[in-house]
C-alpha positions in Angstrom: 23.6 49.6 -53.7 23.6 46.3 -51.9 22.1 45.4 -48.5 25.4 45.6 -46.6 26.1 49.1 -47.9 22.6 50.2 -46.8 23.1 48.7 -43.4 26.4 50.5 -42.9 24.7 53.8 -43.8 21.9 53.1 -41.3 24.5 52.5 -38.6 26.4 55.7 -39.5 23.3 57.7 -39.2 22.5 56.2 -35.8 19.1 54.8 -36.9 18.7 52.2 -34.1 15.0 51.4 -34.1 14.1 47.7 -34.5 14.8 46.6 -38.1 15.7 43.6 -40.2 19.5 43.4 -40.9 21.2 41.5 -43.7 22.5 39.0 -41.1 18.9 38.4 -39.9 18.0 37.4 -43.4 20.9 35.0 -43.7 20.2 33.5 -40.3 16.6 32.8 -41.4 17.7 30.8 -44.4 17.9 27.1 -43.5 18.9 25.9 -47.0 19.0 26.9 -50.6 18.4 24.8 -53.7 19.1 25.6 -57.4 17.3 24.3 -60.4 18.0 24.8 -64.1 14.6 24.8 -65.8 15.8 22.3 -68.5 17.1 19.8 -66.0 14.0 20.2 -63.9 11.7 19.0 -66.7 10.7 15.4 -66.4 10.3 13.9 -69.9 7.1 11.9 -70.5 5.1 10.7 -73.5 4.0 14.2 -74.4 7.2 16.1 -73.4 10.5 14.8 -74.7 13.9 15.6 -73.2 14.9 19.3 -73.5 17.2 19.9 -76.6 20.6 21.4 -75.9 19.7 24.7 -77.5 16.3 25.1 -75.8 15.5 28.4 -74.0 14.7 26.5 -70.8 18.4 26.1 -70.3 18.8 29.8 -69.8 16.4 29.9 -66.8 17.6 29.3 -63.3 15.6 29.1 -60.1 16.7 29.4 -56.5 14.5 28.0 -53.7 15.2 29.2 -50.2 13.9 27.1 -47.3 13.4 29.3 -44.3 13.7 28.2 -40.7 10.0 27.9 -40.3 9.7 25.6 -43.3 8.3 28.3 -45.7 9.8 28.4 -49.1 10.6 31.4 -51.3 11.8 31.3 -54.9 13.7 33.6 -57.2 14.6 33.3 -60.8 17.1 34.5 -63.4 16.6 34.4 -67.1 19.4 35.1 -69.6 18.3 36.8 -72.8 21.4 35.9 -74.9 22.5 32.2 -74.9 26.1 33.3 -75.4 26.0 35.2 -72.1 24.6 32.4 -70.0 26.8 31.5 -67.0 25.4 29.1 -64.4 27.1 30.7 -61.4 25.9 34.2 -62.3 22.4 32.9 -62.9 22.4 31.3 -59.4 23.6 34.5 -57.8 20.9 36.6 -59.5 18.2 34.0 -58.7 19.3 34.0 -55.0 19.2 37.8 -54.9 15.7 37.8 -56.2 14.6 35.2 -53.7 16.3 37.1 -50.8 14.4 40.2 -51.8 11.2 38.3 -51.1 12.5 37.3 -47.7 13.1 40.9 -46.8 9.4 41.6 -47.4 8.2 38.7 -45.4 10.5 39.5 -42.4 9.6 43.2 -42.6 5.9 42.3 -42.4 6.6 40.0 -39.5 8.5 42.7 -37.6 5.8 45.3 -38.4 3.2 43.0 -37.0 5.2 42.6 -33.8 5.7 46.3 -33.5 2.0 47.0 -34.0 1.2 44.4 -31.3 3.6 46.0 -28.8 6.3 43.3 -29.2 9.9 43.6 -30.4 
């Protein structure tokens, strides 16, 4: 079940207390960046360039920069090299990063509610 489906169910049930909505999450993301672990490695004297068949090529990171400048990351690792797809890896990494944003924004809202704000 994805965030939009859950939000629709909340609306149908008339649950209208202060909450974070999927649109709030997206509005809080200023930019997003993707890194493949293999291309993110900087070769040096000890660490040569990453070979074409190296497992680092199956690891994708997404870094979300939030409006306040805080960064959140998510990752996606593919178990079978034959199944690796860069676009799918990016989507999964982003979903994992967004899940962290939910927690942060939920904490912020709860703090405001506890202090009588919101």
